[in-house]
C-alpha positions as CSV (number, residue, x, y, z in Angstrom):
1,X,0.0,0.0,0.0
2,X,1.2,3.5,-0.8
3,X,1.7,5.8,2.2
4,X,2.1,9.4,1.2
5,X,3.8,12.1,3.2
6,X,4.6,15.5,1.8
7,X,3.3,18.9,1.0
8,X,2.4,20.2,-2.5
9,X,4.7,23.1,-3.1
10,X,3.0,25.6,-5.4
11,X,4.8,27.9,-7.8
12,X,2.6,31.0,-8.1
13,X,2.7,33.0,-11.4
14,X,0.3,35.4,-12.8
15,X,-0.2,34.0,-16.3
16,X,1.5,30.6,-16.8
17,X,1.9,27.6,-14.7
18,X,5.2,25.8,-14.2
19,X,5.8,22.3,-15.3
20,X,4.5,19.7,-12.9
21,X,7.2,17.3,-11.7
22,X,6.3,14.1,-9.9
23,X,9.0,12.1,-8.2
24,X,8.4,8.7,-6.7
25,X,10.9,6.9,-4.5
26,X,10.5,3.1,-4.6
27,X,11.9,0.5,-2.3
28,X,14.8,0.1,-4.7
29,X,15.3,3.9,-4.7
30,X,14.6,4.1,-8.4
31,X,12.9,7.3,-9.6
32,X,10.2,7.8,-12.1
33,X,9.5,11.3,-13.4
34,X,6.9,12.7,-15.8
35,X,6.6,16.2,-17.0
36,X,3.4,17.8,-18.3
37,X,2.8,21.4,-19.4
38,X,-0.5,23.1,-19.2
39,X,-1.5,26.7,-20.0
40,X,-3.2,28.8,-17.4
41,X,-7.0,28.6,-17.2
42,X,-7.3,31.5,-14.8
43,X,-4.8,34.2,-14.3
44,X,-4.8,34.9,-10.6
45,X,-1.8,34.5,-8.4
46,X,-3.3,31.7,-6.2
47,X,-4.8,29.7,-9.1
48,X,-2.7,26.6,-9.7
49,X,-2.8,24.1,-12.5
50,X,0.8,23.0,-12.4
51,X,2.6,22.2,-9.2
52,X,5.8,20.6,-7.9
53,X,5.2,17.5,-5.7
54,X,8.1,15.7,-4.2
55,X,9.5,14.0,-1.2
56,X,6.9,11.3,-0.9
57,X,7.7,8.2,1.1
58,X,6.4,5.1,-0.5
59,X,6.3,1.8,1.4
60,X,6.6,-0.4,-1.6
61,X,7.4,0.0,-5.3
62,X,5.1,1.7,-7.7
63,X,2.5,-0.7,-9.2
64,X,0.8,-0.2,-12.6
65,X,-2.3,-1.5,-10.8
66,X,-2.5,1.9,-9.2
67,X,-2.1,3.4,-5.7
68,X,-3.8,1.7,-2.8
69,X,-5.5,4.3,-0.6
70,X,-3.9,4.9,2.8
71,X,-6.3,5.6,5.6
72,X,-4.7,7.9,8.1
73,X,-5.7,7.2,11.7
74,X,-7.9,4.3,10.7
75,X,-7.7,0.5,10.6
76,X,-7.1,-0.9,7.1
77,X,-10.0,-3.2,7.9
78,X,-12.3,-0.2,8.1
79,X,-13.5,0.2,4.5
80,X,-15.4,3.2,3.3
81,X,-17.9,3.2,0.4
82,X,-17.8,6.7,-1.0
83,X,-21.2,6.4,-2.7
84,X,-23.0,4.9,0.4
85,X,-21.6,7.6,2.6
86,X,-23.5,10.3,0.8
87,X,-26.4,8.1,-0.6
88,X,-29.1,10.0,1.4
89,X,-27.8,13.4,0.4
90,X,-27.5,12.2,-3.2
91,X,-31.2,11.4,-3.2
92,X,-32.0,14.9,-2.1
93,X,-29.8,16.3,-4.9
94,X,-31.4,14.0,-7.4
95,X,-34.9,15.0,-6.4
96,X,-34.0,18.6,-6.6
97,X,-32.5,18.2,-10.0
98,X,-35.7,16.5,-11.3
99,X,-37.7,19.5,-10.0
100,X,-35.3,22.0,-11.6
101,X,-35.9,20.7,-15.1
102,X,-39.7,21.1,-15.0
103,X,-40.9,23.5,-17.7
104,X,-44.2,24.5,-19.3
105,X,-43.1,22.9,-22.6
106,X,-43.7,19.1,-22.2
107,X,-41.3,18.0,-24.9
108,X,-38.5,20.1,-23.5
109,X,-39.2,18.9,-20.0
110,X,-39.1,15.3,-21.1
111,X,-35.8,15.9,-22.9
112,X,-34.2,17.8,-20.1
113,X,-35.0,15.2,-17.5
114,X,-33.9,12.3,-19.8
115,X,-30.8,11.5,-17.8
116,X,-32.1,12.5,-14.4
117,X,-34.9,9.9,-14.3
118,X,-34.7,7.1,-11.8
119,X,-32.5,4.3,-13.1
120,X,-30.5,6.3,-15.7
121,X,-28.9,8.9,-13.5
122,X,-25.5,7.3,-14.0
123,X,-22.9,6.9,-11.3
124,X,-23.4,10.5,-10.0
125,X,-19.7,10.5,-9.6
126,X,-19.3,14.3,-9.6
127,X,-21.9,15.1,-7.0
128,X,-20.4,12.4,-4.8
129,X,-17.0,14.0,-5.0
130,X,-18.4,17.4,-4.2
131,X,-20.5,16.3,-1.2
132,X,-17.5,14.3,0.2
133,X,-15.3,17.3,-0.3
134,X,-17.7,19.5,1.6
135,X,-17.6,17.2,4.7
136,X,-13.8,16.7,4.3
137,X,-13.5,20.4,4.7
138,X,-15.6,20.2,7.9
139,X,-19.0,21.3,6.7
140,X,-21.3,18.5,7.8
141,X,-25.0,17.9,7.7
142,X,-26.5,19.5,10.8
143,X,-27.9,17.1,13.3
144,X,-30.3,18.3,16.1
145,X,-28.8,18.7,19.5
146,X,-30.2,17.0,22.6
147,X,-32.6,19.9,22.9
148,X,-33.7,19.4,19.3
149,X,-32.0,22.6,18.1
150,X,-30.6,22.7,14.6
151,X,-27.7,25.0,13.6
152,X,-29.5,27.0,10.8
153,X,-26.2,28.5,9.6
154,X,-24.6,25.1,9.0
155,X,-27.9,23.9,7.4
156,X,-28.0,26.8,5.0
157,X,-24.3,26.5,4.1
158,X,-24.7,22.8,3.4
159,X,-27.6,23.5,1.1
160,X,-25.4,26.0,-0.8
161,X,-22.8,23.3,-1.2
162,X,-25.4,20.9,-2.4
163,X,-26.2,23.5,-5.1
164,X,-22.6,23.2,-6.4
165,X,-23.3,19.5,-6.8
166,X,-26.5,20.2,-8.7
167,X,-24.9,22.9,-10.9
168,X,-22.0,20.6,-11.7
169,X,-24.2,17.7,-12.6
170,X,-26.4,19.9,-14.9
171,X,-23.4,21.3,-16.7
172,X,-22.0,17.7,-17.1
173,X,-25.2,16.3,-18.5
174,X,-25.6,19.3,-20.8
175,X,-22.1,18.6,-22.2
176,X,-23.1,14.9,-22.7
177,X,-26.2,15.9,-24.7
178,X,-24.2,18.2,-26.9
179,X,-21.3,15.7,-27.3
180,X,-23.7,13.0,-28.4
181,X,-25.0,15.3,-31.2
182,X,-21.4,16.1,-32.3
183,X,-20.4,12.5,-32.2
184,X,-23.7,11.2,-33.7
185,X,-23.9,8.8,-30.8
186,X,-26.8,6.3,-30.5
187,X,-26.3,5.1,-27.0
188,X,-25.5,6.6,-23.6
189,X,-25.6,5.0,-20.1
190,X,-26.9,1.8,-21.6
191,X,-30.0,3.4,-23.3
192,X,-30.6,5.2,-26.5
193,X,-29.0,8.6,-26.5
194,X,-31.3,11.6,-26.5
195,X,-30.4,12.7,-30.0
196,X,-31.1,9.2,-31.2
197,X,-34.5,9.1,-29.5
198,X,-35.7,12.7,-30.0
199,X,-33.5,14.2,-32.6
200,X,-30.5,16.6,-32.7
201,X,-32.5,19.8,-32.3
202,X,-34.3,18.9,-29.2
203,X,-31.1,17.4,-27.7
204,X,-29.2,20.7,-28.3
205,X,-32.1,22.7,-26.8
206,X,-32.3,20.4,-23.8
207,X,-28.6,20.9,-23.2
208,X,-29.0,24.7,-23.5
209,X,-31.9,24.5,-21.1
210,X,-29.9,22.6,-18.5
211,X,-27.1,25.2,-18.8
212,X,-29.6,28.0,-18.2
213,X,-30.9,26.3,-15.1
214,X,-27.4,25.8,-13.9
215,X,-26.7,29.6,-14.4
216,X,-29.8,30.6,-12.4
217,X,-28.8,28.4,-9.5
218,X,-25.2,29.6,-9.7
219,X,-26.4,33.3,-9.7
220,X,-28.4,32.6,-6.5
221,X,-25.2,31.8,-4.6
222,X,-24.2,35.4,-5.0
223,X,-20.5,34.6,-5.0
224,X,-18.7,36.2,-7.9
225,X,-15.5,34.1,-7.5
226,X,-17.5,30.8,-7.6
227,X,-19.5,32.1,-10.6
228,X,-16.2,32.9,-12.4
229,X,-14.8,29.4,-11.6
230,X,-17.8,27.5,-12.9
231,X,-18.2,29.8,-15.9
232,X,-14.6,29.1,-16.7
233,X,-15.3,25.3,-16.5
234,X,-18.1,25.7,-19.1
235,X,-15.7,27.7,-21.3
236,X,-13.2,24.9,-21.0
237,X,-15.7,22.3,-22.0
238,X,-16.3,24.2,-25.3
239,X,-12.5,24.8,-25.8
240,X,-11.7,21.2,-25.2
241,X,-14.3,20.0,-27.6
242,X,-13.1,22.4,-30.2
243,X,-9.5,21.3,-29.7
244,X,-10.6,17.7,-30.3
245,X,-12.5,18.6,-33.5
246,X,-9.8,20.8,-35.1
247,X,-6.3,19.3,-34.7
248,X,-3.3,19.4,-36.9
249,X,-1.2,16.3,-37.5
250,X,1.4,17.7,-35.0
251,X,-1.2,18.4,-32.3
252,X,-2.9,15.0,-32.8
253,X,0.5,13.3,-32.0
254,X,1.3,15.5,-29.0
255,X,0.9,14.2,-25.4
256,X,1.0,17.7,-24.0
257,X,-1.9,18.7,-26.4
258,X,-3.9,15.6,-25.4
259,X,-3.5,16.3,-21.7
260,X,-4.4,20.0,-22.1
261,X,-7.5,18.9,-24.0
262,X,-8.3,16.3,-21.4
263,X,-8.0,18.9,-18.6
264,X,-10.5,21.1,-20.4
265,X,-13.0,18.4,-21.3
266,X,-13.0,16.4,-18.0
267,X,-10.9,17.7,-15.2
268,X,-11.7,21.4,-15.2
269,X,-15.3,21.0,-14.1
270,X,-14.4,18.6,-11.2
271,X,-11.4,20.7,-10.1
272,X,-13.2,24.1,-10.2
273,X,-16.2,22.6,-8.5
274,X,-14.0,21.3,-5.7
275,X,-12.4,24.7,-5.3
276,X,-15.8,26.3,-5.3
277,X,-16.7,24.2,-2.2
278,X,-13.5,25.4,-0.5
279,X,-14.3,29.1,-1.3
280,X,-17.9,28.9,-0.1
281,X,-16.7,27.4,3.2
282,X,-14.2,30.2,3.8
283,X,-11.1,28.1,3.5
284,X,-7.6,29.5,3.0
285,X,-6.1,29.9,-0.4
286,X,-3.8,26.9,0.3
287,X,-6.7,24.6,1.2
288,X,-8.6,25.8,-1.9
289,X,-5.6,24.9,-4.0
290,X,-5.5,21.4,-2.5
291,X,-9.2,20.9,-3.2
292,X,-8.5,22.1,-6.8
293,X,-5.5,19.7,-7.2
294,X,-7.6,16.8,-6.0
295,X,-10.3,17.4,-8.5
296,X,-7.8,18.1,-11.3
297,X,-5.8,14.9,-10.8
298,X,-8.9,12.7,-10.1
299,X,-10.4,14.0,-13.3
300,X,-7.3,13.3,-15.4
301,X,-7.0,9.8,-13.9
302,X,-10.7,9.2,-14.7
303,X,-10.4,10.2,-18.3
304,X,-7.1,8.2,-18.8
305,X,-8.9,5.1,-17.6
306,X,-11.8,6.0,-19.9
307,X,-9.4,6.0,-22.8
308,X,-8.1,2.6,-21.8
309,X,-11.6,1.2,-21.5
310,X,-12.5,2.4,-24.9
311,X,-10.1,-0.2,-26.2
312,X,-10.5,-2.9,-23.6
313,X,-14.2,-2.6,-22.5
314,X,-17.3,-3.9,-24.2
315,X,-20.3,-1.8,-25.4
316,X,-22.4,-3.5,-22.7
317,X,-20.0,-2.6,-19.8
318,X,-19.5,0.9,-21.0
319,X,-23.1,1.8,-21.8
320,X,-21.9,3.1,-25.2
321,X,-20.0,1.8,-28.2
322,X,-16.4,0.6,-27.6
323,X,-13.6,1.8,-29.9
324,X,-15.7,4.9,-30.4
325,X,-12.8,7.4,-30.1
326,X,-10.6,5.8,-32.7
327,X,-13.5,5.3,-35.0
328,X,-14.1,9.0,-34.8
329,X,-10.5,9.7,-35.6
330,X,-9.7,10.7,-32.0
331,X,-6.2,9.8,-30.8
332,X,-5.9,9.2,-27.0
333,X,-3.1,8.3,-24.6
334,X,-2.8,4.5,-25.4
335,X,-2.3,5.3,-29.1
336,X,0.0,8.2,-28.4
337,X,2.3,5.9,-26.3
338,X,2.1,3.3,-29.1
339,X,3.3,5.9,-31.5
340,X,6.4,6.5,-29.4
341,X,7.2,2.8,-29.7
342,X,6.3,2.5,-33.3
343,X,6.8,5.8,-35.2
344,X,5.4,4.3,-38.3
345,X,2.0,4.3,-36.6
346,X,1.8,8.0,-37.0
347,X,1.8,7.6,-40.8
348,X,-1.2,5.3,-40.4
349,X,-3.0,7.8,-38.2
350,X,-2.2,10.7,-40.6
351,X,-3.7,8.7,-43.5
352,X,-7.1,9.0,-41.7
353,X,-8.9,6.7,-39.2
354,X,-12.1,7.0,-41.2
355,X,-10.7,4.0,-43.2
356,X,-11.5,0.7,-41.4
357,X,-8.2,-0.8,-42.7
358,X,-6.2,2.0,-41.0
359,X,-8.1,1.5,-37.8
360,X,-7.4,-2.3,-37.8
361,X,-3.7,-1.5,-38.5
362,X,-3.5,1.0,-35.7
363,X,-5.1,-1.5,-33.3
364,X,-2.5,-4.0,-34.4
365,X,0.3,-1.6,-33.5
366,X,-1.4,-0.8,-30.2
367,X,-1.6,-4.5,-29.3
368,X,2.1,-4.9,-29.8
369,X,2.9,-1.8,-27.7
370,X,2.9,-1.0,-24.0
371,X,0.3,1.8,-24.7
372,X,-2.4,0.4,-22.5
373,X,0.0,-0.3,-19.6
374,X,1.7,3.1,-19.8
375,X,-1.7,4.9,-19.8
376,X,-2.7,3.0,-16.7
377,X,0.6,4.0,-15.0
378,X,0.0,7.6,-15.9
379,X,-3.5,7.4,-14.5
380,X,-2.1,5.9,-11.3
381,X,0.4,8.8,-11.0
382,X,-2.5,11.3,-11.2
383,X,-4.4,9.3,-8.6
384,X,-1.4,9.4,-6.3
385,X,-1.3,13.2,-6.6
386,X,-5.0,13.4,-5.9
387,X,-4.5,11.3,-2.7
388,X,-1.6,13.4,-1.7
389,X,-3.7,16.6,-1.9
390,X,-6.2,15.1,0.5
391,X,-3.5,14.0,2.9
392,X,-2.0,17.5,2.9
393,X,-5.3,19.0,4.2
394,X,-5.1,20.5,7.7
395,X,-5.4,17.9,10.4
396,X,-8.8,17.3,11.8
397,X,-9.8,14.7,14.4
398,X,-13.6,14.8,13.6
399,X,-14.7,11.3,12.6
400,X,-17.0,12.5,9.8
401,X,-14.2,14.6,8.3
402,X,-11.7,11.7,8.5
403,X,-14.2,9.3,7.0
404,X,-14.9,11.6,4.1
405,X,-11.2,12.1,3.5
406,X,-10.7,8.4,3.4
407,X,-13.6,8.1,1.0
408,X,-12.1,10.7,-1.3
409,X,-8.8,8.6,-1.3
410,X,-10.8,5.5,-1.9
411,X,-12.3,7.1,-5.0
412,X,-8.9,7.5,-6.5
413,X,-8.4,3.7,-6.1
414,X,-11.8,2.9,-7.6
415,X,-11.2,5.3,-10.6
416,X,-8.1,3.5,-11.7
417,X,-9.4,0.0,-11.1
418,X,-12.8,0.4,-12.7
419,X,-13.9,-1.7,-15.6
420,X,-16.8,0.4,-16.8
């Protein structure tokens, strides 16, 4: 099991983030390093996308299977199920989401609630992360005292934090609806995609409607910094999708370009939502940065494993078509690593993956390479960084806080070991 000790040392700059260097010391004292460059999404001095993380003590060598979560101050036999921990609160959020998408136009209401209906809500991964982060930062659900008195301030604050979970999920689902139109997808979450069932126009309008509802809820929080963070996340979703649609040959073969796009499309929303939780609870800039770093690295690890599963999973397990990225000409981490081993693969990719013969040849090269393994290893490194961010939070002896922090670390383990 990995045991992390260390502090994330942040290099603060106004416009650009430094390279992020990760050093791992194994039992044999070997070192692995990986460098990744990102451009700045927000130009404030305490906003950090790149960081230097070092001096971790690791109790056994790095494993491509991913980091095992370490539970500080807890027995290893005390498992935590992240989703069960917030199950009751997730139900509240889910019911509120269904109420939010009610509209006087029946067809639009039916479309907007398509992925909020019972049974097809998905894993509700993002709301789970956000609610756990709220408790990990010591904002808990208020319980009546022995006299039956409830702390109304804590109750109101927790409701505001639930709103971040709702906003994030609406933005996420809106992006799915729009993506399915762009990708001409026919399945999502194991059922027919909305564009397949109701057409492209209503699917686009439903996504727009969800974004408008998210904006209304966001405005009600009356916090300009949080508004700016989540508005930036929406901008990044659009930027990332555009980067994916319009790439040159050089960009398509660049790992830096791929990671930047992945941050925009997946990690930005989670990281900025986590940071929003920290800001709404009045945390220091350092704690807000750690919350951001957790969300960023968890999001990157999540997408890297998604890219692996696109090659190794089945349509049934994924709830959508497998090999969908490569069939749409999208080059992801496994294929990029395969290109490093077999430079001739780039010629195949440049010829165009709209040709089934080129796809088959690219898959043949991938099968001979270490692309899948190296992508899993990169995901594990990001998961390690996410865990380190949680373990660097200020100490707190409260049982609920500790349990939620263990659950956030457990999520990093589940993300890199999932099969769907």
